[in-house]
C-alpha positions in Angstrom: -44.5 0.8 54.8 -40.7 1.5 54.6 -40.0 -1.3 57.1 -42.3 -3.6 55.3 -40.5 -2.8 52.0 -37.1 -3.5 53.6 -38.5 -6.8 55.0 -39.8 -7.9 51.6 -36.5 -7.0 50.0 -34.5 -9.1 52.5 -37.0 -12.0 52.1 -36.6 -11.9 48.4 -32.8 -12.3 48.8 -33.3 -15.2 51.2 -35.6 -17.2 48.9 -33.1 -17.6 46.0 -30.3 -18.0 48.5 -31.7 -21.4 49.5 -31.9 -22.3 45.8 -28.3 -21.3 45.1 -27.1 -23.4 48.0 -29.1 -26.4 46.8 -27.8 -26.0 43.2 -24.3 -25.8 44.6 -24.9 -29.0 46.5 -26.2 -30.8 43.4 -23.1 -29.6 41.5 -20.8 -31.0 44.3 -22.5 -34.3 44.2 -22.1 -34.5 40.5 -18.4 -33.7 40.8 -18.0 -36.4 43.5 -19.6 -38.9 41.0 -17.2 -37.9 38.3 -19.9 -36.2 36.2 -18.4 -32.9 35.0 -21.5 -31.7 33.2 -23.6 -31.4 36.4 -21.4 -28.8 38.2 -21.0 -27.0 34.9 -24.8 -26.7 34.4 -25.6 -25.9 38.0 -22.9 -23.2 38.0 -24.3 -21.6 34.8 -27.8 -21.8 36.2 -26.7 -20.1 39.5 -25.0 -17.4 37.4 -28.2 -16.8 35.4 -30.4 -16.7 38.6 -28.1 -14.3 40.3 -28.2 -12.0 37.3 -32.0 -12.0 37.3 -32.7 -11.8 41.0 -29.8 -10.0 42.8 -28.9 -7.3 40.2 -31.5 -4.5 40.5 -30.2 -2.4 37.6 -32.7 -1.7 34.9 -30.0 -1.1 32.3 -27.0 -3.4 31.9 -24.3 -3.7 29.3 -24.9 -5.4 26.0 -21.9 -7.7 26.9 -23.7 -8.8 30.1 -26.8 -9.5 28.1 -24.9 -11.5 25.5 -23.2 -13.5 28.3 -26.5 -14.3 29.9 -27.9 -15.6 26.6 -24.7 -17.7 26.1 -25.2 -19.3 29.5 -28.7 -20.3 28.4 -27.5 -21.6 25.1 -24.7 -23.6 26.7 -27.3 -25.3 29.0 -29.4 -26.1 26.0 -26.4 -27.5 24.1 -25.7 -29.8 27.1 -29.4 -30.9 26.9 -29.7 -31.4 23.2 -26.0 -32.1 22.4 -25.3 -32.5 18.7 -29.0 -32.0 17.9 -28.5 -28.2 18.5 -26.0 -26.2 16.5 -25.2 -22.7 17.8 -23.3 -20.1 15.9 -22.3 -17.0 17.9 -20.6 -13.8 16.7 -19.8 -11.0 19.2 -17.9 -8.0 17.8 -17.1 -4.5 19.0 -17.1 -3.0 22.4 -20.3 -4.4 23.9 -19.6 -3.0 27.3 -20.2 0.6 25.9 -23.8 -0.1 25.2 -26.6 -0.1 27.8 -29.8 -2.0 27.2 -32.7 -3.2 29.4 -31.9 -6.4 31.3 -33.2 -9.5 29.6 -33.3 -8.0 26.2 -31.6 -10.9 24.4 -32.1 -14.2 26.1 -36.0 -14.2 25.8 -35.7 -14.1 22.0 -33.2 -17.0 22.1 -35.4 -19.0 24.4 -38.3 -18.4 22.0 -36.4 -20.3 19.3 -36.1 -23.4 21.5 -39.6 -23.3 23.0 -41.6 -22.3 19.9 -39.5 -22.1 16.7 -38.4 -25.7 16.7 -41.8 -27.2 17.6 -42.5 -30.1 15.3 -39.1 -29.7 13.5 -36.7 -32.7 13.3 -33.1 -32.4 14.4 -30.7 -30.8 14.0 -31.7 -27.3 15.0 -29.6 -24.2 14.4 -29.5 -20.9 16.3 -27.5 -17.9 15.2 -26.7 -15.1 17.6 -24.9 -12.1 16.3 -24.3 -9.0 18.5 -22.1 -6.1 17.4 -21.4 -2.5 18.3 -19.4 0.2 16.6 -19.3 4.0 16.2 -22.5 3.8 14.1 -24.6 2.0 16.8 -25.3 -1.5 17.8 -27.4 -4.4 16.5 -28.6 -7.8 17.8 -29.8 -10.5 15.4 -31.2 -13.9 16.4 -32.0 -16.4 13.7 -33.2 -20.0 13.7 -34.0 -22.6 11.1 -37.4 -23.6 12.6 -40.9 -23.1 11.4 -40.7 -19.3 11.3 -43.3 -16.7 12.1 -46.8 -17.3 10.7 -47.8 -14.7 8.1 -50.9 -13.8 10.1 -48.7 -13.3 13.2 -46.3 -11.0 11.3 -49.3 -9.0 9.9 -50.9 -8.6 13.2 -47.6 -7.6 14.8 -47.1 -4.9 12.2 -50.6 -3.6 12.8 -50.4 -3.5 16.6 -46.7 -2.9 17.3 -47.5 0.6 18.5 -50.3 -0.6 20.8 -48.3 -2.1 23.5 -51.3 -2.9 25.6 -52.5 -5.5 23.2 -50.8 -8.5 24.8 -53.5 -11.0 23.8 -51.9 -11.6 20.4 -48.6 -12.6 22.0 -50.2 -14.6 24.8 -52.1 -16.6 22.2 -49.0 -17.3 20.2 -46.8 -18.2 23.1 -44.8 -15.0 22.6 -45.7 -13.0 25.7 -42.1 -12.8 26.7 -41.3 -11.4 23.3 -43.8 -8.7 23.6 -42.7 -7.8 27.1 -39.1 -7.5 25.9 -40.2 -5.4 22.8 -42.2 -3.1 25.1 -39.2 -2.5 27.4 -37.0 -1.8 24.4 -39.5 0.7 23.0 -39.8 2.3 26.5 -36.0 2.7 26.7 -35.1 3.8 23.2 -38.4 5.2 21.7 -38.4 6.0 18.0 -34.6 5.4 17.7 -35.2 1.7 18.1 -35.0 -0.5 15.0 -37.0 -3.7 15.6 -37.9 -6.3 13.0 -39.5 -9.7 12.9 -39.1 -11.6 9.7 -38.7 -15.0 8.1 -35.5 -16.1 6.2 -35.7 -17.0 2.6 -34.7 -20.6 3.5 -37.2 -20.7 6.4 -36.8 -20.0 10.1 -37.5 -16.8 12.1 -35.3 -13.8 12.5 -35.4 -11.1 15.2 -33.3 -8.0 14.7 -33.1 -4.9 16.9 -30.8 -2.1 17.7 -29.8 1.5 17.2 -28.2 2.6 14.0 -27.4 5.9 12.4 -29.3 6.7 9.2 -26.1 6.6 7.2 -25.2 3.1 8.5 -28.7 1.8 8.0 -28.8 3.1 4.4 -25.5 1.4 3.7 -26.7 -1.9 5.1 -29.8 -1.7 3.0 -27.8 -1.1 -0.2 -25.4 -3.9 0.7 -28.3 -6.3 1.5 
């Protein structure tokens, strides 16, 4: 069984290795044709794939998670150009915080895949990640259709029953529930996690760890 596990691990490394080489070749061909966007996109995609497949750590720095999400957003900006407006704010020492891998990008991807369905251009995504002595917080906002009221209600009712994945599979949010479950598994009751709709429309996902004093101050300021 040990030899079989080692074989499967080596095989898992070889499969993406072929894909990396192919993407690198595509990038070189784009460079030879004078298209600077092709090697840029393929390089970012290789970086994302390496992060997902080769790095076996369960916990990574919040900085790495933010960088991974920014790679995805940059690829989407190349795809949609001026139709997609991205606002990013990264503050504090994000390298000092450890979070589960793929904690940020799935929520950002959900904006593009589901939040903007049926909405005319331009689209806007805001990603704010910060860390200080009082904790850390991640906020992802879009100006899309927002969460349905029924969805928010059912999430509030079942958020502590992590086995109820059908709600999220039906709504196209299985990745969101998977990410939420891993965050809860890692941080337990310390986790602050909120799904909401903005006053002007659009969805907002907020999660992080804050001290009670800092959370109270934010509530008073808000």
